N, C-alpha and C positions, 0 to 999 in steps of 0.2 A: 222320582228316583234320583238319588244323589249321583252326580257325574264328576269324575276327577278333572279338575282344571290344572292340576300340576301333579305329575307322577314322580316328582322328586320325593324321596323318602326322608322326611325330617325325623331326626331322632326324637325330638320333642317339639312338634309344631305348636305354636301359641300366638297370642297377640293379634288375632285377626281384626282388621278394620278396613273400612272403605273410606277413601279420601273424597269428600263430596265436591271439592273444587277440581281435582285432577281426574275425577271419575275413574279411580284406579284402586285396585285391591292390594293390600300389603299384609304380610304375615312374617313370623319369626320361626327359626329353628333355634331354640334356646341353647341346646347342647352343642349344636353346630356353630354357634356364635354368628349367625347370619340373619340379615333382613332380606326378605324376598318381595318381589312385586311382579305383576304382569303388565307389560307395556305393549299395547297393540297386539296382544296375544302371545308375546314373547316373554319368557321368564328371564328375570334379571335378579342378581343378588349383590349385597355388599357384605364383605367379610369384616368382622370386628375382632379385637384381641381379647375380649372378655365376653361373658354371657350377656346377651341382650334379650329382652322379653316382651316389651310393650311400647306403644307410641301413641301420640296424639298429633294432630296437624296444627301447625302455626300459620302457614300460608301455603301458596302453591309450590314453594321451593324448600320449605323447612319443616321438619318434624321435631317434636320433643321425644327423645328416645331414652328409655330406662335401661340401665346396665347394672351389673353387679356392684358398681362403686359410685354411680352418679346418675343424674339426669343430664342429658346432652342436647344441645341444639344441633341437629344434623341436617346438612345441606344435601338435598337429593341431586342437585345439578353438579356439584363439585366433589361430593363425598367428604367434605370437611366437617369436623365436629368441634363444637365449642362447649366447654364445661359450663353448666348452669348452676348446679348445686350438688354437693356430695350426698350419697345415699348409702349409709352404713359402710363407708369406704374403709374404715378401720376394723371391720369385722370380716375376716376371711372365711367364716363359716357360712355366710349368707350370700344370696344373689337376689336379683329382682325376679318377680313372677308376673302375676296378672295386674293389669292396669287399664284405666280408661279416663278420658276427659269428662268433666262434669258440665252441667248447663251454664255455670257461672264463669267458665274458662279455667277452672282449677283442674288439676290432674291428680287422680288417686292412683297410688302404686303400692303393691304388696311385695314384701320380701319373704324369703323362706330359707331354710338351711339347704345347702347344696345336696346333702343327703337326707333331706326332710327331717332334720333333727327336731325333736319335740319342743315346740314353743319357741323356736329360734327366730321366727319372723314377726313382722308387724305390718299394719296397713297405715300408709301416710297420705296426706294431702299436700300438694304443692300449690300455693295460691298467693299471688302478689308477692313473690320473692321469699315466702316462708314455707318451710317443710315441717309439718307438724304431725306427730304420731296420733292416730285416731284409735287404733286397736292394737294392743300389745299381746305378746305371748301366743302368736298364731303359728301353727305348724305348716300348713300349705294354704297360702292366700289365693283366693279365687272368687269368681262370680261378681266382680265389681261392675256395677251398672246402675242406671238411674231412670226413675219413672218420668214419663213425658210431662207430667204436671209439676215436676220439680219438688214433689212432696217428700221424696225419700230416695235413699241409696240402698243398694243390696250388696251383700258380700257373704263369703263363707270361709270357714276353715274346713277344707276337704276332709281333714282327719277327724273332725267332729261330726260332719254330715248334716249340718243345719245351715240353710240359707237364711241370713238375717236381714231384717228390714230396719233401716235407720232413718228416723225423721230428720229433716234438714231445715235450716233457717231459710226462709223465702228470699231474704235479701242477700245473704252472703254464701249460702250453701254449706256452712259449717254444721256439723251434727248438733242436734238439740235433743234432750231427753235420752231415753234408753232404747236400744235396739230390741226388737222382738223377733221371735222365730216365725219366718214366713213359710218355709217348707222344711220338713224334717225327713231326711233319707238316711238317718244314722243307722237304721236297722237293715238297710239294703246291702247287697254285695258289690255295689258300684259306688263311685264317688262323684259328688257334685263338683264340676270343674268350672270352666269359664261360662259367662252368661251375658245376655244382651236383652234389652227390653224393646218391644216393638211400639209402634205409634198408638196402639190401643191400650198400652200398659201391661201387656202379657210378657212374662219373663221366659226366655228360651235358654235352657241350661244344658250344656254339653255334659254328658255323664260318662265318666271314665270307667271303662269296664262293661258298660251296658250297650255299646254300639248304637247310641242314639242321642238326639237332642230332644229334650222333653219341654213341653210348653205348659206353663202354669198361669192361670188367670190372676187378676189382681187380688182375688180372695185366697190365693195359694193352692187352689184345686187343680189337679192335673187335667188338662184339656185335650192334648194330643201329643203325638211324638213323631219325629222324623228319623227313620232308620239311617244309620251311617255304616258303610260296608267294611268296617274294621272296628275292633273293640274300644280303642283308646281315643274316643272323641274328646277334644280338649278345649276348643274355643269357637263360638259362633259369632257371626257378624252379618248384618243386613247391608246389601249394596246393590249395585246396578243403577241404571238411569232412573228407575222408578222405585228404588229401594225395596224391590220385591224378590231379590235373590238372597237365599240363605247360604252363606259361606261357612265352612267348618274345617278347622285344622284338626289333625290327628297326630298320634305319636307311634313310634315303633320300639318303645322301651321294652327290653326283654327279648330283642331280636325277633319280633313278630314278622311274619312274612307279608309280602305285598298283598293288599294295598296299604298296609300299615304305614303311617307317616305321610301319606299323600294328602292333598288338599282338595276339598270337594265343594260343589255348589249345586243348588236346586232352585228352580223358579217356584215361588210361593204365591198363594192368594192372600198374602199378608204384606203390610207395608211397615218397614222399619223406621227408626229415627235416624236422621243424619247425625253423623259423629260431630260432637261439639268441638269448637275451635279453642285451642289452648291460648290463653292470654299470658304472655310473659311479663 
């Protein structure tokens, strides 16, 4: 059963990830413009002046943080941030959303309209100093994650309801060929939100409106689900010393009552992948 690890009500919890060197869990409240963590069981946050949504770890002291205007090198010890590269900085319609580091040290990051404007967003990859558009005309970027054998990436446009599987070049991690449909939930009343892949290659997808995280095997078939005690499940991550804790952020969009927006965890009989290190 899912237990709350933070009773702070995030308006839009997102960007869940476990730092494998610090052994520490981090998450965001996008609309609250905050990055949260737990340090020795105590909650801590950093306040930003624009929307922030996702991060990858550089080392024990630094994260790469995605905001509405840029990717930033963020120092956890000093709170200082250093501009790395602009991200749709001249587009006031959009903000960053879902993102995750890939096995090659790149960082995939999606954007979307602040009001989910149709087709306003895109999915990018930052790699060796270059920020390249991978997928254009996306409404709600989500489910960015990677197979443990490095064969493919996954992503979705929540508005379309299809989780896509994109083959990747084994040497560089850049997309090759055409993405195919991995899971189609377009006919459901919920939305495919954030996702993560475990060590066995199963994809765990937070499903907005369904109060669950659903697990799909490498063949795309539904295997199991974990119930979340509030409807708007937004982003899962595996963490803990043995990578067997499933963390889930949620949202309170529409003024949902508690425990909406709280952050949860549950011990699993499943092992996740360690989050990949970003190479600047």
